[in-house]
C-alpha positions in Angstrom: 11.4 117.1 83.6 7.8 116.0 82.9 6.7 112.4 82.9 3.6 111.0 81.3 2.0 108.1 83.1 -0.9 107.6 80.7 -1.7 104.7 78.4 -1.2 101.7 80.6 -2.4 99.5 77.8 0.7 100.3 75.8 3.4 97.6 76.2 6.7 97.7 74.5 7.4 94.1 75.3 4.5 92.7 73.1 6.0 91.2 70.0 4.3 92.0 66.6 3.0 88.5 66.1 -0.4 89.2 64.5 -0.2 86.3 62.1 0.4 83.9 64.9 -3.0 84.8 66.4 -4.7 82.5 63.9 -2.8 79.5 65.4 -3.6 78.1 68.8 -0.9 76.9 71.2 -2.6 73.5 71.1 -2.4 73.3 67.3 1.3 74.1 67.3 1.9 71.6 70.2 0.1 68.8 68.4 1.9 69.4 65.1 5.3 69.8 66.8 4.8 66.5 68.6 4.0 64.7 65.3 7.1 66.2 63.7 9.2 65.2 66.7 8.0 61.6 66.5 8.5 61.5 62.7 12.1 62.6 63.2 12.8 59.9 65.7 12.3 61.8 68.9 15.5 63.8 68.7 16.8 65.6 71.8 17.9 69.3 71.7 15.7 70.1 68.6 12.6 71.4 70.4 12.9 75.0 69.2 13.6 74.0 65.6 10.7 71.5 65.5 8.4 74.1 67.1 9.3 76.7 64.5 8.8 74.1 61.7 5.4 73.3 63.1 4.4 77.0 63.2 5.6 77.4 59.7 3.6 74.4 58.4 0.5 75.5 60.1 0.8 79.1 58.9 1.3 77.9 55.4 -1.8 75.6 55.5 -3.9 78.4 57.1 -2.9 80.8 54.4 -4.1 78.3 51.8 -0.6 78.0 50.4 -1.0 74.2 50.4 -3.9 72.2 51.9 -1.8 69.0 52.2 1.8 69.5 53.0 3.5 66.1 52.9 4.9 65.1 56.3 8.7 64.6 56.1 9.5 60.9 56.2 5.9 59.7 56.8 5.1 58.3 53.4 5.8 54.6 53.4 
């Protein structure tokens, strides 16, 4: 049996998240914190809020909408 040990730069564990490269971790963190506060600081919703923050930032970066209204922030 012959094994190839070439191509050390190839990693199967790297997820195909090319679109997320336009977002920084800090941007998502800031947006997620704002959403979390707007929703009353709920416990156990970290992942859902993080995903919502990513989604909103991606939409705004793609130019889908320059001003997404924040849920529950208009008073």
